[in-house]
Every structure is written in C-alpha cells, then in structure tokens.
C-alpha positions, -999 to +999 in steps of 0.1 A: +220-287+099+183-289+105+158-267+087+146-250+119+178-229+121+172-192+114+209-189+109+233-205+085+270-203+079+264-178+051+246-154+075+273-155+102+289-125+088+258-104+091+260-093+127+225-078+127+211-112+118+232-134+142+235-131+179+246-156+205+213-157+225+190-172+198+216-199+190+220-208+227+183-208+233+177-232+203+204-256+216+190-255+252+154-260+239+164-291+220+184-305+249+213-315+227+242-299+209+256-313+177+289-306+160+270-283+136+255-263+166+290-260+181+305-249+148+278-222+143+281-209+178+319-209+176+319-191+143+296-164+156+317-159+187+349-157+168+335-134+142+320-110+168+354-104+184+342-085+214+319-107+235+302-088+262+292-101+296+257-108+285+268-130+257+294-147+279+266-156+304+246-171+275+275-193+265+281-203+301+245-216+302+255-243+277+284-253+299+262-254+330+236-276+312+264-300+300+278-303+335+244-310+350+234-335+324+206-314+309+224-311+276+236-340+255+264-338+230+254-357+199+269-365+165+303-357+176 
C-alpha cells in the first residue's frame, strides 16, 4: 500500500478515523484501483455494518468510473 494512504488495515476498526468518502476520493483522484484499495474499502464497508445512502453513493461513484473507463483496475 502506498505511503499516501491516511488509513491502514490497523485503523479500520476505528470508525472515527475511517470513512468511505476519503478512500473513494483517493481512488478516483489516482484514476486506478488496486487490490489493496479494494481490500481496504471492502473492509471498511463490512466493518461499518450500516451503510447509509450517502456512503452507498460514494461507492457507486467507483462503479460508474469503472464502467465509463475513467478508473483502471491495476495489480489484480
């Protein structure tokens, strides 16, 4: 995982530190999603349990960018 991540696997369990939006924003800014990005986002989502509509829209942004070719899947 690159050093520009503010979040790590060890901080996933601290809900105050980790939210969906900053992770999605970082992925979209970079224009690519790695296996590590996917694992971090998935872990946050599954740990959070109750995803609200705002967080769901953030995740859907990733799918939209993949479908339109704006986001590349790398190191899979």
